[in-house]
Each structure stands twice: as structure tokens, then as C-alpha cells.
C-alpha positions in Angstrom: 64.1 -13.9 -20.7 65.7 -12.2 -17.5 64.4 -12.1 -14.2 64.1 -9.0 -12.2 66.2 -8.0 -10.3 69.2 -9.5 -12.2 72.3 -9.9 -10.0 76.0 -10.6 -10.8 78.4 -13.1 -9.5 78.6 -11.3 -6.2 75.1 -10.7 -5.8 75.0 -7.1 -6.8 72.0 -5.8 -8.6 72.4 -3.5 -11.5 70.6 0.1 -10.4 72.8 2.8 -12.4 73.5 3.2 -16.0 76.1 5.7 -17.0 75.9 6.7 -20.6 78.8 8.2 -22.5 77.2 10.7 -25.0 80.5 11.6 -26.7 84.0 10.7 -26.2 85.2 14.3 -27.1 85.9 17.0 -24.5 87.1 20.7 -25.0 89.0 20.5 -21.8 92.4 18.8 -21.2 92.5 17.8 -17.8 95.8 16.1 -17.2 94.3 13.3 -14.9 91.9 12.3 -17.9 93.0 13.6 -21.2 96.3 15.4 -21.0 97.0 17.6 -23.9 100.0 15.7 -25.1 97.8 12.7 -25.5 94.8 14.4 -27.5 95.9 12.1 -30.6 94.6 9.1 -28.5 91.2 10.8 -28.4 91.2 11.7 -32.2 92.3 8.2 -33.0 89.8 6.4 -30.8 86.7 8.8 -31.3 84.7 7.9 -34.3 81.6 10.0 -34.2 80.0 8.2 -37.2 79.7 5.2 -35.0 78.2 6.7 -32.0 74.7 5.5 -30.9 71.7 7.6 -31.9 68.8 8.8 -29.6 66.7 5.8 -30.4 69.4 3.3 -29.7 70.3 4.8 -26.5 66.7 4.9 -25.5 66.4 1.1 -26.5 69.3 0.4 -24.1 67.8 2.3 -21.2 64.6 0.7 -21.6 66.2 -2.8 -21.5 68.2 -1.8 -18.6 65.2 -0.6 -16.7 63.6 -4.0 -17.1 66.8 -5.4 -15.3 66.2 -3.1 -12.3 68.0 0.3 -13.3 66.2 3.3 -12.1 68.8 6.1 -12.4 70.5 7.3 -15.6 73.7 9.4 -15.6 74.8 11.2 -18.9 78.6 11.7 -19.2 81.1 12.0 -21.8 83.7 13.2 -22.6 81.9 16.3 -22.3 78.2 15.4 -23.0 77.3 18.8 -24.0 79.3 18.6 -27.0 76.6 16.2 -28.3 73.8 18.2 -30.0 70.1 18.2 -28.6 70.8 16.6 -25.4 67.6 18.0 -23.9 65.7 16.0 -26.4 67.4 12.8 -25.2 66.7 13.7 -21.6 63.1 14.2 -22.4 63.0 10.7 -24.3 64.9 8.9 -21.3 62.4 10.5 -18.9 59.5 8.8 -20.7 60.9 5.2 -20.2 59.1 3.2 -17.5 61.0 2.6 -14.4 63.4 5.4 -14.8 63.1 7.7 -11.8 66.1 9.9 -12.3 68.2 11.4 -15.0 71.5 13.4 -14.0 74.3 15.1 -15.9 77.9 15.3 -15.4 79.5 18.1 -17.2 82.6 20.6 -17.0 79.9 23.5 -17.4 81.7 25.1 -20.0 78.8 24.7 -22.6 76.0 24.6 -19.8 74.5 28.2 -19.7 72.9 28.2 -23.2 71.1 24.8 -22.7 70.4 24.8 -18.8 67.0 26.0 -19.1 66.1 23.5 -21.9 67.5 20.5 -19.9 65.4 21.6 -16.7 62.3 21.7 -19.0 63.1 18.4 -20.4 63.1 16.8 -16.9 66.9 16.7 -15.9 66.9 16.0 -12.2 70.4 16.5 -11.0 73.7 18.0 -12.1 77.2 17.4 -11.2 79.9 19.9 -12.4 83.6 18.9 -12.6 85.6 21.6 -10.9 89.1 21.0 -9.4 90.2 24.5 -8.4 88.9 28.0 -7.7 92.1 29.6 -8.3 92.2 31.0 -12.0 95.7 30.0 -12.7 95.5 26.6 -11.2 92.2 26.0 -12.9 93.7 26.9 -16.3 96.6 24.6 -15.6 94.5 21.6 -14.6 92.0 22.1 -17.6 94.4 23.0 -20.2 92.1 25.7 -21.3 91.7 29.5 -21.3 88.0 29.1 -20.1 87.5 31.3 -17.1 86.7 29.6 -13.9 84.3 32.4 -13.1 82.0 31.4 -15.9 82.0 27.7 -14.5 81.0 29.2 -11.0 78.2 31.4 -12.5 76.9 28.3 -14.3 76.8 26.4 -11.0 74.8 29.3 -9.4 72.4 29.1 -12.2 72.0 25.5 -11.6 71.0 26.3 -8.0 68.6 28.8 -9.1 67.0 26.5 -11.6 64.9 24.2 -9.4 67.1 21.1 -10.0 66.7 18.6 -7.2 70.4 18.7 -6.3 73.7 20.4 -7.6 77.0 18.7 -6.9 80.6 19.6 -7.7 83.1 16.9 -8.1 86.8 17.7 -7.3 89.5 15.4 -8.1 92.3 15.9 -5.6 96.0 15.3 -6.5 98.7 15.4 -4.0 100.9 18.3 -4.3 98.6 19.8 -7.1 95.5 21.1 -5.8 94.8 19.8 -2.0 95.1 23.4 -0.9 91.9 24.1 -2.7 89.8 21.9 -0.6 89.2 24.4 2.2 88.5 27.3 -0.2 86.2 25.2 -2.1 84.1 24.2 0.8 84.0 27.8 2.1 82.9 29.0 -1.2 80.0 26.6 -1.4 78.8 26.3 2.3 75.3 27.5 2.8 74.5 27.5 -0.9 73.0 23.9 -1.0 75.7 22.7 -3.3 77.3 19.5 -2.3 81.0 19.2 -3.0 82.5 15.9 -3.2 86.3 15.4 -3.1 87.6 12.4 -5.2 90.9 10.3 -4.5 92.9 10.4 -7.7 92.3 7.0 -9.4 94.0 5.0 -12.0 91.5 5.3 -14.7 92.8 4.4 -18.1 96.7 4.5 -18.6 97.5 8.0 -20.4 97.3 9.8 -17.1 100.5 7.6 -16.0 98.9 7.4 -12.4 101.0 6.6 -9.5 100.1 5.8 -6.0 102.3 8.6 -4.6 99.9 11.1 -6.3 97.0 10.0 -4.1 95.9 12.2 -1.3 93.7 9.8 1.1 90.3 10.8 2.2 91.4 10.4 5.7 93.9 13.2 5.2 91.2 15.3 3.4 88.9 14.8 6.6 91.6 16.0 8.9 92.0 19.2 6.7 88.3 20.0 6.8 88.1 19.3 10.7 90.8 21.9 11.3 88.2 24.6 10.0 84.7 23.2 10.7 83.5 20.4 13.0 81.3 17.9 11.0 79.6 14.6 11.5 79.1 11.5 9.4 75.7 10.8 7.5 74.3 7.5 6.4 74.1 6.5 2.8 71.0 7.5 1.2 70.8 4.5 -0.9 72.9 1.2 -1.1 75.6 1.6 -3.5 76.3 5.1 -2.8 79.9 5.8 -3.7 80.5 8.9 -1.4 80.9 9.0 2.2 78.7 11.9 3.4 79.4 14.3 6.0 77.4 17.4 7.5 78.6 20.4 9.1 77.7 20.7 12.7 76.8 24.5 12.1 74.2 23.7 9.4 76.3 24.9 6.6 75.4 22.0 4.3 77.2 18.7 3.6 80.3 17.5 1.5 81.4 14.1 0.3 84.5 12.0 0.0 84.9 9.3 -2.7 87.6 7.0 -1.5 88.1 4.5 -4.5 91.8 4.0 -3.5 91.9 3.8 0.3 88.3 2.5 1.0 87.1 0.5 -2.2 83.4 0.3 -2.4 83.3 -2.6 -5.1 81.2 -4.9 -2.9 78.2 -2.5 -3.5 78.8 -1.3 -6.9 75.7 -1.3 -9.0 76.8 0.4 -12.0 77.0 -0.3 -15.5 78.5 2.0 -18.4 77.4 2.4 -22.0 79.9 3.7 -24.4 79.3 6.0 -27.3 79.8 3.1 -29.7 77.4 0.6 -27.9 79.7 -1.3 -25.6 78.8 -2.1 -22.1 81.5 -1.8 -19.5 81.0 -3.3 -16.0 83.7 -1.6 -14.3 85.3 1.9 -14.5 88.7 0.1 -14.6 87.7 -2.5 -17.3 90.2 -3.5 -20.2 87.4 -4.1 -22.6 83.6 -3.9 -22.9 80.7 -6.0 -24.4 79.5 -4.8 -27.8 75.8 -4.8 -27.9 75.3 -2.8 -31.0 74.1 -5.6 -33.1 71.2 -6.4 -30.9 70.1 -3.0 -29.8 67.2 -3.0 -32.3 65.9 -6.4 -31.3 64.5 -5.9 -27.8 64.3 -9.5 -26.7 67.9 -10.4 -27.8 69.0 -7.1 -26.2 67.5 -7.9 -22.9 69.0 -11.6 -23.0 72.5 -10.1 -24.0 72.4 -7.6 -21.1 71.2 -10.3 -18.7 74.1 -12.2 -19.6 76.5 -9.5 -19.3 75.4 -8.6 -15.9 75.0 -12.3 -14.5 78.7 -13.1 -15.6 80.1 -10.0 -14.0 82.5 -10.4 -11.1 84.7 -7.1 -11.3 86.1 -5.8 -8.1 89.1 -3.9 -9.4 89.5 -1.4 -6.6 89.3 -4.1 -3.9 92.0 -6.1 -5.5 94.1 -3.2 -6.9 97.1 -4.3 -4.9 96.8 -7.9 -6.2 96.6 -6.8 -10.0 99.2 -8.3 -12.2 100.7 -6.1 -14.7 98.9 -6.3 -18.2 99.7 -5.6 -21.7 96.1 -4.6 -22.2 95.4 -1.0 -21.5 92.3 -0.1 -19.3 89.6 2.0 -21.0 90.2 5.7 -20.7 88.1 8.0 -18.6 87.1 10.3 -21.5 85.6 7.2 -23.3 83.1 6.2 -20.5 82.9 9.1 -18.1 83.8 8.7 -14.3 
């Protein structure tokens, strides 16, 4: 039987579980699932093998015993899964779970937002990489209008959720000119925009270091328009560096996995659609737990073993990584 809290080889506890509800997405963002590689998704996605709500809840309950208090539902696009509000409600009933959050592209959000809030959803994060309609269409590979995403974000603000965030992946020479307009749009709204350095998640996006715009450069771009000050982390293991506008216009964040790795505090585990645990966003393979999901004691023991053996710190050691024939897990399989 495990002891609470369980820690890994670097004495990091497990506090955050990210659950992929589906490995499918209706967008074709070129840093995640480029349209020319959609066959990879179709080949790897096996909906008939996806965990059901009862199995997901069992994993949540086991992780809660190990110290997890926050659940984030991801994808793919999680709202492609049916009855997500019912799953949110189930997870909220698990002892020890204090918060359930959702990351979405918002394309399917509007019809289910009220039900999600009623079910107990606490926070929502919308992925949005451009305000410019043509650039938004180019990045997402869809004809879905950016105005509908913006309207959905406003509905989230009005819904009573604890917090609404926007995640914006910045790629050099692609959308860095959207940083200032994005902040200008969401200042004074309560929405927290977080800019993310383009990361080498998976392999099909063919990431190269020269595509990365450092968070330091982003700070300089923002400082040319508004003065701001740093904020302390709200909790240990927080991935974003937080900043507050001096004029009271709100706050924004920078996630610097490339230039300022935060592996030393990483407390996140990830559950794939097919019942594999990943202990790093950049992992080559996961740990299959599906066979023990319906056996609580064995499940708890297996999760304890997985976490106690963990020593991942990919981002901190990125420059030392040797080329490998093993492909890293793709982002659309386990979320960001």
C-alpha cells in the first residue's frame, strides 16, 4: 500500500493529473496535428479502446489517494467526447479532488458550457494562437471563425467560472505579432493570457530550435506597451511565470519550457485515452494500467510504483538528449 504523499526519484510529489478524453481533434494546428499528418491520428486513434467514465473515475480516485487534488481534462479536443459534463460531475465527487479544469479549442464549447458549469467545472483554458482571422485559419487549418471562439470565451467569463485562461503558443516568424493585440483584447476582462514557447512535443511537427521565440523576448515586446511587475507563484509547481500590469489591467503569464525549464517542480501525471500513464509530456512511452483499473488495491500499488520510479526531466536536459529512434508521444494523444 502506498504512503501519502508519494514522491518520485527527485522528491517531486504528484499533485496534478491531466486526462486525455479523446485523441481526436477537429482542428489541424501545425504545431500539434498538421493536416498532412492526419493519417497518424487516424492510425493511432482507437476509440473502441478508450477508457469509459467509470474507469477514468477509478484512476482519479486512486491518484487522489496519492496526493492529486487537481484534474485537467484535455484531448485532442475533449469536447468531441460525449457527455463530458457527466464525467465532470463524477470526478467532482471523488474525495480529495478540489478542482476540475478543461482545456479546449472552444469550437464545440458554446452548447455545453452551461452544463459544464452546473456539473462543477471550476476553470477553463481556451487555446487561441491568433486574433487575426486569416492567421487563425492558417494556424488551425479550419474555416472555423475566430469570432466564435472569442464569443465563447466571453461566455465563459460571464458564466461564473473561477478562472478563464487563454493559451497562446508563439512561433517565431508566425504569430509573435499577435502578442500585443492579444493582451490589448483581454486586458481588463479578467481573462489571463499565457504565452507558451513553442515546444518539441512529439515528432510530426518537425520542431526546430530556431522556431522558438524566448519568453524574455516576449517580455520585452509587452514592456514596450505596458509596465508590469512579477507575481509570485500561487502554488508550487506552477508552470507559468506570472506578471501583473501596473495600471490594474490584469495579469498575463509566460510558459518557458525551452528557455527556463521547470522540471525540478513538475508534479504532473498524464492519463491517455487508452489507459496509459505518462510521467512526462516528452515521454517516449507510457505505462499501461488498464489491466488493473478495476482492482483498486492493485491500481494504487501500480500507480505508486510508476511515480516512485519517475526521474523525468527532459526539458532541463534537452541539450544533452541523444538522438533516438523512438518517437516521443504526440501532443494530440495526451494534451499539453
